[in-house]
Each structure stands twice: as structure tokens, then as C-alpha cells.
N, C-alpha and C positions, 0 to 999 in steps of 0.2 A: 483439509480439502473438503469441498462440498460437492455434492452431486445435484445437478439441476436438470429439469426437463423443459423443453420449449412448449408453449401453449398449443393446444389442438390435439390431434391424434398422436399417440405415443408409439414409438418403436424403439428398438435398442440403439438406433443411430441418433435418437433425440436426447440422449442423456449426455450432459456435459459436466466435466469436473474442472474446476479452476482452483489454483493454489490459494487465491485470495478469498474465495467464498462463492456465493451464488452470483450468476451472471444474469442481468436484467436487460432485456431488449427494449428498444423504443416502444414497440407495440405493446408489450406487457405493461410498461410504465404508463403509457397513455391510456390504456384500458382501465388500469387501476385508478387513475385520477378521475376518469369519466365516471366509473362506478361510484366512487366515494362522493363525487359531486352530485350525480343524478339520483342515486338511490338513497344516500344518507344525507343529502341536502347540505353539504358542507360548502362554505363560501370560499372564494379564491385565497384569502389570507391564510387560513389554516392549511389549505392544500399546498400553497407555496412553501410554507414552513415544513410540511411533511416531505416534500420533494427535496428540499434543502437538507433535511436530516438523512434522507436516503443517499444523497450525494456524498455526505460526510461519513457514512457508515463504513466501518472497517471491514465488515464481512460481505459487503455487496460490491459488485463491479457493474456499473451502469454502462451500457453501450454508448460509446462516444460521450463520455462524461462532460467534455467541453461543450458539446452541442446541447446536452441537457441543461447545463448551467446557463447557456445563452437563451434557451427556450424559457427557462425559469425567470430570467431577468425580464424578458419580453412579456411573459405572463403577469409578472408583478406590476409592470407599467401599464399594460392594457389587458386586464383580465377578461374583458368581453370577447376577445379573440379566441380564448381557450388555450389551454396548455399545449395541446398536441399540434396546433397549427404550425408553429415554427420547426417541429421535428420532421426530419426526412421520412419519406415513405419506405 
């Protein structure tokens, strides 16, 4: 089991344990993609490969993995729109 915390201010109610590993929300995933893209100047192709690896990772649980997979497909076809655009708020 892994213990994870949501982004932002932390309290004892923000700690989550999942049997599969760390849980990653849409917001955290979108922010991570944005930071890697903006700060580290990565292009869409390596970003898409990285998100695909996160989807396949055995110790991570992505929020609504099917939604993330569809957003990834959309991003691969039209990278100018950005990865986070198809994700729900």
C-alpha cells in the first residue's frame, strides 16, 4: 500500500492509501505535463510517451484512466490543443 497526498495544503484528511499504489488526479497529471512542457521545453511526442507509461505503470492509479487514455489519443492527434484540454475540470 502507498500513502499519497493531494496537492495544495495538507491535513490529515488529505492522505490517501490505495492497495494498488499512488493515486494521481487529473489536476496533478495535467500540471505535471504542463511543467515538463513549459519549464523543461519537452515536445508533445515525449510527453505523450511519458503519459502512456504512467497509464501502464503497475504502482499508479490514474483518476479515470479511460478518460486519460482518450485525452492522450486526442493530444497525440492534435498536440496544439494541449493535453489537459480534453480532461474534465
